[in-house]
C-alpha positions in Angstrom: 220.9 -103.6 -78.5 221.7 -104.5 -74.8 218.9 -105.7 -72.8 220.9 -104.8 -69.6 218.7 -102.8 -66.8 219.5 -99.4 -66.1 221.8 -98.8 -63.1 221.4 -96.7 -60.5 223.5 -95.1 -58.0 222.0 -92.8 -55.2 223.7 -90.3 -53.0 222.1 -88.2 -50.3 224.0 -85.3 -48.9 223.0 -82.3 -46.6 221.9 -79.4 -48.3 224.5 -77.3 -47.4 226.9 -75.6 -49.6 230.1 -77.1 -47.9 229.1 -80.2 -49.1 229.0 -79.3 -52.8 232.5 -80.8 -53.2 231.4 -84.3 -52.0 228.8 -84.1 -55.3 231.8 -83.4 -57.3 233.4 -86.5 -56.2 230.2 -88.4 -56.9 230.3 -87.4 -60.3 234.0 -87.5 -60.7 233.8 -91.3 -59.9 230.9 -91.9 -62.1 232.8 -90.6 -64.9 235.8 -92.5 -64.2 233.4 -95.6 -64.1 232.0 -94.8 -67.4 235.2 -93.6 -68.9 233.4 -90.2 -69.8 236.6 -88.4 -70.5 237.7 -85.3 -68.5 235.8 -82.6 -70.5 232.6 -84.4 -70.0 233.2 -84.9 -66.4 234.1 -81.1 -65.8 230.6 -80.2 -67.8 228.7 -82.5 -65.6 230.5 -81.6 -62.5 230.1 -77.7 -63.2 226.6 -78.3 -64.2 225.7 -79.8 -60.4 227.7 -77.5 -58.8 225.7 -74.9 -60.3 222.6 -76.5 -59.4 223.6 -77.2 -56.2 224.6 -73.6 -55.3 221.8 -71.4 -56.9 218.6 -74.0 -56.4 216.2 -73.6 -53.3 217.6 -76.7 -51.4 216.1 -78.6 -48.2 217.7 -80.1 -45.3 219.2 -82.9 -47.7 219.2 -83.3 -51.3 219.9 -86.5 -53.2 221.6 -87.4 -56.3 220.5 -90.3 -58.4 222.5 -91.1 -61.5 221.1 -93.6 -63.8 223.0 -95.3 -66.6 221.0 -96.6 -69.6 223.0 -97.8 -72.4 224.7 -94.5 -74.3 223.3 -92.3 -72.0 223.0 -90.9 -68.0 220.9 -88.8 -66.3 221.2 -87.4 -63.1 218.3 -86.5 -60.8 219.0 -83.7 -58.3 216.4 -82.9 -55.6 214.0 -82.5 -53.5 214.3 -78.5 -54.4 212.2 -75.9 -53.1 210.9 -74.3 -56.3 211.5 -75.2 -59.8 215.0 -73.8 -60.8 214.3 -73.5 -64.3 210.9 -71.8 -63.8 210.8 -69.2 -66.7 210.5 -65.3 -65.2 210.9 -66.2 -61.8 214.5 -64.3 -61.6 217.7 -63.9 -63.3 219.2 -66.5 -61.5 216.8 -69.0 -63.2 217.6 -67.9 -66.7 221.2 -67.8 -66.0 221.4 -71.4 -64.8 218.9 -72.8 -67.5 221.6 -71.2 -70.1 224.7 -72.6 -68.2 223.1 -76.1 -68.1 221.9 -75.9 -72.2 225.7 -75.3 -72.9 227.2 -78.1 -70.2 224.5 -80.8 -70.6 222.9 -82.6 -73.4 219.5 -81.8 -71.8 218.1 -80.1 -68.6 214.6 -80.7 -67.5 212.3 -80.2 -64.1 210.6 -83.4 -63.1 207.7 -83.3 -60.4 207.7 -85.8 -57.8 205.5 -86.0 -54.4 208.1 -84.7 -52.1 209.0 -81.6 -54.7 210.8 -80.5 -58.0 213.8 -82.6 -59.1 216.0 -81.7 -62.0 216.9 -83.8 -64.3 220.3 -83.7 -66.3 221.0 -86.0 -69.6 224.3 -86.7 -70.5 225.3 -88.7 -73.5 228.1 -91.4 -72.9 230.6 -91.1 -75.9 231.0 -94.0 -78.3 233.9 -96.3 -77.2 233.4 -95.6 -73.3 233.9 -98.2 -70.5 230.2 -98.3 -69.8 229.3 -101.6 -71.6 
């Protein structure tokens, strides 16, 4: 059992669609560092891109990647409303279904500054994360 503290990497970008590619690079660098493999990286990039394109973004959006042992999770926010809120619209249902197929878990986290979306990813055994 590792006693290392969780590692956290944070990136803040403008909340505009043209900056989504920077978020993809962020995930790509993280995936390469953790040796997640192409498929896992691609799934996480698609999940994050989907959130950034469909969510109600403010002037800035922050991505927090936290690595803790055999898992990594990303927090995306603050978001103007809960992107997974049931019954709001077809986009929420579509996003929830897409995330269920791409990441190990997705949930909304409430903070003082608004809603954040948490995306959980499992690090494959034998990765370079240790």
